[in-house]
N, CA, C and O atoms as a MOPAC input file, in Angstrom:
PM7 MOZYME 1SCF
protein

 N    -11.93100 1    17.38300 1     5.08300 1
 C    -13.00900 1    16.49600 1     4.53800 1
 C    -11.40900 1    16.48900 1     2.73100 1
 O    -11.47400 1    17.38800 1     1.89400 1
 N    -10.67900 1    15.74300 1     2.65900 1
 C    -10.41100 1    16.08000 1     0.67700 1
 C    -11.14100 1    16.95400 1    -0.54400 1
 O    -12.01600 1    16.32900 1    -1.14200 1
 N    -10.96600 1    17.91400 1    -0.85600 1
 C    -11.37300 1    18.18000 1    -2.34900 1
 C    -10.18700 1    17.95200 1    -3.58600 1
 O     -8.96000 1    17.97600 1    -3.68500 1
 N    -11.13600 1    17.76600 1    -4.27300 1
 C    -10.11200 1    18.27400 1    -6.24100 1
 C     -9.51500 1    19.32700 1    -5.75400 1
 O     -9.98100 1    20.28000 1    -5.13100 1
 N     -8.58200 1    19.11500 1    -6.04200 1
 C     -7.35200 1    21.19800 1    -5.84600 1
 C     -8.66400 1    22.03900 1    -7.55500 1
 O     -8.62700 1    21.40600 1    -8.61000 1
 N     -9.42400 1    23.10400 1    -7.49600 1
 C     -8.81800 1    23.01200 1    -8.99800 1
 C    -10.53300 1    23.25000 1   -10.07100 1
 O    -10.80000 1    23.78900 1   -11.14500 1
 N    -11.49200 1    22.34200 1    -8.78700 1
 C    -12.62400 1    21.39000 1    -8.60800 1
 C    -13.44800 1    22.72500 1    -8.59500 1
 O    -13.03600 1    23.46300 1    -7.70100 1
 N    -14.73700 1    23.39200 1    -9.48700 1
 C    -15.19700 1    23.88500 1    -8.97800 1
 C    -16.56600 1    23.89100 1    -8.01800 1
 O    -17.05300 1    24.78800 1    -7.33000 1
 N    -16.89900 1    22.78500 1    -8.21400 1
 C    -18.03100 1    22.34700 1    -7.14300 1
 C    -16.63000 1    21.89400 1    -5.51900 1
 O    -16.92600 1    22.10300 1    -4.34300 1
 N    -15.23500 1    21.28700 1    -5.97800 1
 C    -14.82500 1    20.50900 1    -4.78300 1
 C    -15.93300 1    19.28900 1    -4.03600 1
 O    -16.37000 1    18.92200 1    -2.94400 1
 N    -15.99700 1    19.00900 1    -5.45500 1
 C    -16.50300 1    16.98400 1    -4.42800 1
 C    -15.43900 1    16.80400 1    -4.30800 1
 O    -14.37800 1    17.15700 1    -4.82200 1
 N    -15.99900 1    15.81700 1    -3.08600 1
 C    -14.91300 1    15.54700 1    -1.20800 1
 C    -14.56800 1    14.34900 1    -2.58500 1
 O    -15.32800 1    14.38100 1    -3.55300 1
 N    -13.66800 1    13.57200 1    -2.57200 1
 C    -12.23500 1    12.20600 1    -3.14800 1
 C    -13.05400 1    11.32300 1    -2.41300 1
 O    -12.99100 1    11.66500 1    -1.23200 1
 N    -14.04300 1    10.01600 1    -2.60900 1
 C    -14.53500 1     9.05200 1    -1.63200 1
 C    -13.54100 1     8.37200 1    -1.91400 1
 O    -12.99500 1     8.54100 1    -3.00400 1
 N    -12.98800 1     7.29200 1    -0.86200 1
 C    -12.89300 1     5.40300 1    -0.97400 1
 C    -13.58200 1     4.77800 1    -1.86000 1
 O    -14.58100 1     4.60100 1    -1.16400 1
 N    -13.94600 1     4.10600 1    -3.25400 1
 C    -14.50600 1     3.28400 1    -3.37000 1
 C    -16.63100 1     3.72300 1    -3.67800 1
 O    -16.44400 1     3.89500 1    -4.88300 1
 N    -17.30700 1     3.83500 1    -3.61000 1
 C    -18.14100 1     4.37600 1    -2.96300 1
 C    -18.55500 1     4.53900 1    -1.71000 1
 O    -19.73600 1     4.69600 1    -1.40200 1
 N    -17.36500 1     4.50200 1    -0.72200 1
 C    -17.90800 1     4.59900 1     0.74800 1
 C    -17.99600 1     5.72500 1     1.00200 1
 O    -17.90300 1     6.55800 1     0.10100 1
 N    -18.21900 1     6.12000 1     2.41900 1
 C    -18.14000 1     7.18400 1     3.26600 1
 C    -17.27800 1     7.39600 1     3.44000 1
 O    -17.40400 1     8.60300 1     3.64200 1
 N    -15.58300 1     7.05300 1     3.64400 1
 C    -15.27700 1     7.18900 1     3.78000 1
 C    -14.55100 1     8.21100 1     3.18700 1
 O    -14.87800 1     8.33400 1     2.00600 1
 N    -13.73500 1     8.95600 1     3.52400 1
 C    -12.95100 1     9.37400 1     2.89300 1
 C    -11.31600 1     9.18600 1     2.19700 1
 O    -10.60800 1     9.10100 1     3.20000 1
 N    -10.57000 1     9.10300 1     1.19400 1
 C     -9.10100 1     8.57400 1     1.30100 1
 C     -8.25700 1     9.17700 1     2.10100 1
 O     -8.32700 1    10.34500 1     2.48400 1
 N     -7.41600 1     8.35000 1     2.37300 1
 C     -6.25900 1     8.84600 1     3.33900 1
 C     -4.68800 1     7.95900 1     2.85200 1
 O     -4.37500 1     6.80800 1     2.54700 1
 N     -3.82000 1     9.66000 1     3.05100 1
 C     -2.86800 1     9.39200 1     2.27600 1
 C     -1.74600 1     9.09300 1     2.46100 1
 O     -1.17200 1    10.04800 1     1.93600 1
 N     -0.66700 1     8.18100 1     2.98700 1
 C      0.23900 1     8.27300 1     3.64700 1
 C      1.11400 1     8.32200 1     3.44800 1
 O      1.31800 1     7.44200 1     2.61200 1
 N      2.32900 1     9.02600 1     3.73500 1
 C      3.41700 1     8.99300 1     3.10600 1
 C      4.72500 1     7.92900 1     3.87800 1
 O      4.60300 1     7.23700 1     4.88900 1
 N      5.69000 1     8.06600 1     3.18500 1
 C      6.63400 1     6.49800 1     2.65900 1
 C      6.58900 1     6.70400 1     4.39400 1
 O      5.59300 1     6.20800 1     4.92000 1
 N      7.60600 1     7.40800 1     5.35100 1
 C      7.55100 1     7.04600 1     6.78600 1
 C      6.49100 1     6.08200 1     7.77300 1
 O      6.72000 1     5.36200 1     8.74500 1
 N      5.51400 1     6.35400 1     7.20300 1
 C      4.14500 1     5.88000 1     7.72300 1
 C      4.15900 1     4.47300 1     7.04000 1
 O      4.10900 1     3.68000 1     7.98100 1
 N      4.20500 1     3.73500 1     5.80800 1
 C      4.13500 1     3.22500 1     5.34900 1
 C      5.32000 1     2.34200 1     6.05000 1
 O      5.11400 1     1.21100 1     6.48900 1
 N      6.55400 1     2.98500 1     6.09700 1
 C      7.57300 1     1.99000 1     6.33000 1
 C      7.55700 1     1.10000 1     8.01300 1
 O      8.29900 1     0.16400 1     8.31100 1
 N      6.15300 1     1.93100 1     9.19100 1
 C      5.70800 1     2.09900 1    10.16700 1
 C      5.01500 1     0.53600 1     9.99800 1
 O      5.35100 1    -0.58100 1    10.39200 1
 N      3.96300 1     1.02300 1     9.26600 1
 C      2.75000 1    -0.14800 1     9.17900 1
 C      3.54400 1    -1.56200 1     8.69000 1
 O      3.39100 1    -2.59400 1     9.34300 1
 N      4.52400 1    -1.51900 1     7.32100 1
 C      4.52100 1    -2.78800 1     7.11100 1
 C      5.83100 1    -3.55600 1     7.97000 1
 O      6.23600 1    -4.71300 1     7.85200 1
 N      6.28900 1    -2.52900 1     8.80800 1
 C      7.56800 1    -2.54300 1     9.47700 1
 C      8.78100 1    -3.27400 1     7.84800 1
 O      9.77600 1    -3.99100 1     7.95500 1
 N      8.27400 1    -2.82600 1     6.80600 1
 C      9.41500 1    -2.44200 1     5.75400 1
 C     10.73600 1    -0.80400 1     6.28300 1
 O     10.46700 1     0.15800 1     7.00300 1
 N     11.85400 1    -1.07600 1     5.67200 1
 C     12.67900 1    -0.63000 1     5.75500 1
 C     12.41300 1     0.17800 1     4.26600 1
 O     11.87800 1    -0.22000 1     3.23100 1
 N     12.96000 1     1.34600 1     4.58800 1
 C     12.53100 1     2.08500 1     2.65300 1
 C     13.31800 1     1.36700 1     1.21900 1
 O     12.88300 1     1.46800 1     0.07200 1
 N     14.38900 1     0.74200 1     1.57200 1
 C     14.70500 1     0.71400 1     0.77700 1
 C     14.07900 1    -0.93300 1     0.36700 1
 O     14.24900 1    -1.45300 1    -0.73600 1
 N     13.45400 1    -1.47700 1     1.34300 1
 C     12.64300 1    -2.55300 1     1.01000 1
 C     11.65000 1    -2.58000 1     0.42300 1
 O     11.22000 1    -3.48200 1    -0.29600 1
 N     10.93600 1    -1.02700 1     0.82200 1
 C      9.69200 1    -0.28100 1     0.61400 1
 C      9.81800 1    -0.28600 1    -0.99100 1
 O      8.85200 1    -0.63600 1    -1.67000 1
 N     10.78900 1     0.03100 1    -1.46300 1
 C     11.18900 1     0.55500 1    -2.71000 1
 C     11.32300 1    -0.90200 1    -3.86100 1
 O     10.52700 1    -1.09200 1    -4.78000 1
 N     12.12200 1    -1.51500 1    -3.64300 1
 C     12.48600 1    -2.70700 1    -3.93300 1
 C     11.63000 1    -3.70400 1    -4.55000 1
 O     11.98400 1    -4.43500 1    -5.47600 1
 N      9.99200 1    -3.70200 1    -3.75600 1
 C      9.02500 1    -4.17600 1    -3.73700 1
 C      7.79100 1    -3.93200 1    -4.99100 1
 O      6.74000 1    -4.54300 1    -5.18200 1
 N      8.65500 1    -2.32500 1    -6.01500 1
 C      8.29600 1    -1.90100 1    -5.88000 1
 C      8.31200 1    -2.29600 1    -7.86800 1
 O      7.50200 1    -2.37600 1    -8.79200 1
 N     10.09000 1    -2.46400 1    -7.58600 1
 C     10.31600 1    -2.66200 1    -9.49900 1
 C     11.72400 1    -4.08700 1    -8.67900 1
 O     12.53400 1    -4.29500 1    -7.77500 1
 N     11.03400 1    -4.67700 1    -9.99300 1
 C     12.06700 1    -5.72500 1   -10.75300 1
 C     13.70800 1    -5.62800 1   -10.14900 1
 O     14.32000 1    -4.57100 1   -10.00200 1
 N     14.01800 1    -6.42900 1    -9.97200 1
 C     14.84500 1    -6.51700 1   -10.03000 1
 C     15.99200 1    -7.89900 1   -10.01000 1
 O     16.28800 1    -8.30000 1    -8.88500 1
 N     16.75400 1    -8.75900 1   -11.44000 1
 C     17.13000 1    -8.90400 1   -12.14300 1
 C     18.69800 1   -10.34100 1   -10.12600 1
 O     19.11500 1   -11.43600 1    -9.74700 1
 N     18.65600 1    -9.20900 1    -9.93600 1
 C     19.68300 1    -9.84500 1    -9.19300 1
 C     19.38200 1   -10.06900 1    -7.98700 1
 O     20.23800 1   -10.75800 1    -7.43300 1
 N     18.15100 1    -9.65600 1    -7.05400 1
 C     16.81300 1    -9.73400 1    -5.87200 1
 C     15.55900 1   -10.65500 1    -6.71800 1
 O     15.07000 1    -9.67900 1    -7.28700 1
 N     15.09900 1   -11.28500 1    -6.97700 1
 C     13.54900 1   -11.15100 1    -7.75700 1
 C     12.68100 1   -11.58600 1    -6.59400 1
 O     11.45900 1   -11.52700 1    -6.73000 1
 N     13.31400 1   -12.10200 1    -5.24500 1
 C     11.90000 1   -11.89700 1    -5.12000 1
 C     11.67700 1   -11.01200 1    -3.96300 1
 O     10.69500 1   -11.06300 1    -3.22200 1
 N     12.82400 1   -10.06800 1    -3.85400 1
 C     12.96700 1    -8.84700 1    -3.41100 1
 C     10.94400 1    -7.88900 1    -4.15000 1
 O     10.16200 1    -7.16200 1    -3.53700 1
 N     10.90500 1    -8.30000 1    -5.24500 1
 C      9.88900 1    -7.75300 1    -6.15100 1
 C      8.55900 1    -8.21000 1    -5.58100 1
 O      8.58000 1    -9.36200 1    -5.14800 1
 N      7.22000 1    -7.45600 1    -5.46900 1
 C      6.47900 1    -7.64300 1    -4.61000 1
 C      5.56500 1    -7.17100 1    -6.28200 1
 O      5.65000 1    -6.04200 1    -6.76600 1
 N      4.81000 1    -8.23300 1    -6.86900 1
 C      3.65800 1    -7.33700 1    -7.82900 1
 C      2.82300 1    -6.85100 1    -7.19700 1
 O      2.61900 1    -5.70600 1    -7.60100 1
 N      1.55800 1    -7.39700 1    -5.54100 1
 C      1.13000 1    -6.89100 1    -5.40800 1
 C      1.37400 1    -5.32000 1    -3.79200 1
 O      0.55700 1    -4.65800 1    -3.15200 1
 N      2.88600 1    -5.39100 1    -3.79900 1
 C      1.85600 1    -4.26500 1    -3.83000 1
 C      2.01800 1    -3.17600 1    -3.16100 1
 O      3.24000 1    -3.12200 1    -3.02900 1
 N      1.34200 1    -1.80000 1    -2.38600 1
 C      0.28600 1    -0.59700 1    -3.48400 1
 C      1.33500 1     0.35700 1    -3.91000 1
 O      2.18600 1     0.84300 1    -3.16400 1
 N      1.16200 1     0.63600 1    -5.49500 1
 C      2.06000 1     1.67100 1    -5.92200 1
 C      1.65300 1     2.74300 1    -5.36300 1
 O      0.46000 1     2.93700 1    -5.12900 1
 N      2.87900 1     3.84300 1    -4.98100 1
 C      2.67800 1     5.36000 1    -5.08100 1
 C      1.82800 1     6.06900 1    -5.86600 1
 O      1.78700 1     5.79300 1    -7.06500 1
 N      1.12700 1     6.94700 1    -5.41300 1
 C      0.70600 1     7.92000 1    -6.03500 1
 C      1.41700 1     9.19300 1    -5.62400 1
 O      1.85400 1     9.52900 1    -4.52300 1
 N      1.42000 1     9.99900 1    -7.14000 1
 C      1.91800 1    11.32300 1    -6.71800 1
 C      1.04700 1    12.03500 1    -5.93700 1
 O     -0.10600 1    11.66500 1    -5.71200 1
 N      1.57000 1    13.09500 1    -5.49000 1
 C      0.57400 1    14.06000 1    -4.05000 1
 C      1.45500 1    15.63800 1    -4.39600 1
 O      1.03800 1    16.67100 1    -3.87100 1
 N      2.66000 1    15.65900 1    -5.30200 1
 C      2.97400 1    16.85400 1    -5.05800 1
 C      4.47900 1    16.11100 1    -6.34900 1
 O      5.11800 1    15.06600 1    -6.22700 1
 N      4.56700 1    17.16800 1    -7.43600 1
 C      6.28900 1    17.92800 1    -7.90100 1
 C      6.76800 1    16.70500 1    -7.56300 1
 O      6.26100 1    15.76200 1    -8.17100 1
 N      7.64600 1    16.44900 1    -6.72100 1
 C      8.65100 1    15.57300 1    -5.97800 1
 C      7.98000 1    15.16200 1    -4.77300 1
 O      8.44400 1    15.69000 1    -3.76200 1
 N      6.99100 1    14.34800 1    -4.58600 1
 C      6.33400 1    13.88500 1    -3.57100 1
 C      5.39400 1    12.61400 1    -3.95100 1
 O      4.60700 1    12.59000 1    -4.89700 1
 N      5.73500 1    11.10800 1    -2.62400 1
 C      4.59100 1    10.76200 1    -3.02100 1
 C      3.99000 1     9.81700 1    -1.92000 1
 O      4.75700 1     9.49300 1    -1.01300 1
 N      3.08100 1     9.48000 1    -1.90400 1
 C      1.79300 1     8.90100 1    -0.91800 1
 C      1.40500 1     7.43200 1    -1.44200 1
 O      1.39700 1     7.01400 1    -2.60000 1
 N      1.03600 1     6.67000 1    -0.05000 1
 C      0.30200 1     5.88000 1    -0.53600 1
 C     -1.53000 1     5.88200 1     0.26400 1
 O     -1.92300 1     6.54300 1     1.22600 1
 N     -2.29800 1     4.88800 1    -0.59500 1
 C     -3.14200 1     5.13500 1     0.06300 1
 C     -3.23800 1     3.78800 1     1.37900 1
 O     -2.66900 1     2.76500 1     1.75900 1
 N     -4.42200 1     4.71000 1     1.68000 1
 C     -3.94400 1     3.67800 1     3.31800 1
 C     -4.94200 1     2.30500 1     2.97800 1
 O     -4.84100 1     1.08700 1     2.82900 1
 N     -6.15400 1     3.59000 1     2.96500 1
 C     -6.58800 1     1.29400 1     2.32100 1
 C     -6.21400 1     0.27100 1     1.42700 1
 O     -6.83500 1    -0.77700 1     1.24900 1
 N     -5.35600 1     0.56000 1     0.97300 1
 C     -4.61200 1    -0.47700 1    -0.20300 1
 C     -3.11600 1    -0.84000 1     0.69400 1
 O     -2.49800 1    -1.90300 1     0.64400 1
 N     -2.84500 1     0.10600 1     1.32300 1
 C     -1.28200 1    -0.46100 1     2.45400 1
 C     -2.35000 1    -1.18900 1     3.67900 1
 O     -1.72600 1    -0.21400 1     4.09900 1
 N     -2.93500 1    -1.61300 1     4.29800 1
 C     -3.70400 1    -2.19000 1     5.12700 1
 C     -4.55300 1    -3.62800 1     4.40800 1
 O     -4.70700 1    -4.70900 1     4.97600 1
 N     -5.08300 1    -3.21200 1     2.84100 1
 C     -5.57800 1    -4.94000 1     2.93700 1
 C     -4.16800 1    -5.33000 1     2.15100 1
 O     -4.26400 1    -6.50900 1     1.81100 1
 N     -2.89400 1    -4.77100 1     1.73800 1
 C     -2.03900 1    -5.60300 1     1.60500 1
 C     -2.02400 1    -6.36000 1     2.60000 1
 O     -2.54400 1    -7.47300 1     2.68400 1
 N     -1.05800 1    -5.43200 1     3.89000 1
 C     -0.73900 1    -5.50100 1     5.00100 1
 C     -1.86600 1    -7.10300 1     5.37700 1
 O     -1.37300 1    -8.18300 1     5.70000 1
 N     -3.27600 1    -6.87200 1     5.23700 1
 C     -3.62500 1    -8.27100 1     5.68300 1
 C     -3.65300 1    -9.89300 1     5.06300 1
 O     -3.88200 1   -10.97200 1     5.60800 1
 N     -3.19800 1    -9.38800 1     3.22500 1
 C     -3.09800 1   -10.38200 1     1.98900 1
 C     -1.76500 1   -11.53700 1     3.05000 1
 O     -1.56600 1   -12.74800 1     3.14200 1
 N     -0.98500 1    -9.95900 1     3.81500 1
 C      0.62300 1   -10.61600 1     3.65200 1
 C     -0.47100 1   -11.59200 1     5.35800 1
 O     -0.36000 1   -12.81700 1     5.40700 1
 N     -1.05800 1   -11.12100 1     6.10400 1
 C     -1.26000 1   -12.44700 1     7.45600 1
 C     -1.85900 1   -13.10500 1     6.92600 1
 O     -1.50400 1   -14.23900 1     7.24700 1
 N     -2.69500 1   -13.14400 1     6.18300 1
 C     -3.44300 1   -14.30400 1     5.13900 1
 C     -3.18100 1   -15.86800 1     4.42900 1
 O     -3.78900 1   -16.90200 1     4.15300 1
 N     -1.46300 1   -15.07700 1     4.33000 1
 C     -0.99200 1   -15.53400 1     2.83000 1
 C     -0.27100 1   -16.97200 1     4.56800 1
 O     -0.55300 1   -18.13800 1     4.84500 1
 N      0.85300 1   -15.70900 1     5.33600 1
 C      1.71700 1   -16.19300 1     6.19700 1
 C      0.45200 1   -17.63800 1     7.14300 1
 O      0.83400 1   -18.76700 1     7.45100 1
 N     -1.45300 1   -16.89400 1     7.46000 1
 C     -1.12800 1   -18.41600 1     7.73000 1
 C     -1.75300 1   -19.38600 1     7.50500 1
 O     -1.96900 1   -20.23000 1     8.37500 1
 N     -2.13100 1   -19.47000 1     6.42800 1
 C     -2.59900 1   -20.53700 1     5.02400 1
 C     -0.90200 1   -21.61800 1     5.64600 1
 O     -0.67900 1   -22.73200 1     6.12100 1
 N     -0.23300 1   -20.58500 1     5.30200 1
 C      1.32600 1   -21.38700 1     5.16800 1
 C      1.57800 1   -22.19800 1     6.11200 1
 O      2.13200 1   -23.29600 1     6.05400 1
 N      0.93700 1   -21.34300 1     7.46000 1
 C      1.87100 1   -22.09900 1     8.73400 1
 C     -0.02300 1   -22.96900 1     8.49400 1
 O     -0.04900 1   -23.70500 1     9.48100 1
 N     -0.65000 1   -23.06600 1     8.15400 1
 C     -1.53000 1   -24.04700 1     8.86200 1
 C     -1.04800 1   -25.42100 1     7.73400 1
 O     -1.16500 1   -26.56700 1     8.16800 1
 N     -0.39800 1   -25.14600 1     5.98400 1
 C     -0.41600 1   -26.22400 1     5.52300 1
 C      0.51000 1   -27.26800 1     5.96900 1
 O      0.18700 1   -28.41300 1     5.65300 1
 N      2.35900 1   -27.00800 1     7.10900 1
 C      3.30500 1   -26.48800 1     7.21300 1
 C      3.08900 1   -27.54200 1     8.08600 1
 O      3.62800 1   -28.64900 1     8.05100 1
 N      1.54800 1   -26.76400 1     9.55600 1
 C      0.79300 1   -28.27300 1    10.37800 1
 C      0.26100 1   -29.81900 1    10.15200 1
 O     -0.03600 1   -30.77000 1    10.87600 1
 N      0.31100 1   -29.51900 1     8.66900 1
 C     -0.40900 1   -30.49900 1     8.29800 1
 C     -1.90400 1   -30.16700 1     8.14400 1
 O     -2.74300 1   -30.87600 1     7.58700 1
 N     -2.03400 1   -29.36800 1     8.53500 1
 C     -4.05700 1   -28.77300 1     7.96600 1
 C     -4.09900 1   -29.09600 1     6.83400 1
 O     -3.77200 1   -29.97500 1     6.03600 1
 N     -4.94000 1   -27.49500 1     7.02600 1
 C     -5.80900 1   -27.36900 1     5.42700 1
 C     -5.40500 1   -27.46000 1     3.97500 1
 O     -6.25100 1   -27.32800 1     3.09000 1

């Protein structure tokens, strides 16, 4: 179970008040889960006037896990994926003349 380094009491880091500990995903894991390439993943994080559609302010921000290392919180990545599926389903429903 993850703990806060340097914490005298070594309290586990918990996700949102549930009993599930936070899991950090490294970039290759995020690429596999999202289907995005490395460059596409980072393009979602930073606005680029030459390619404005690449930026996605809803994409989870990485968190520093070391001096030169970052990771993404697993449940935030999963929530983003679920939102993308929901958005696609809604768009498909509208295209078919539904809701």
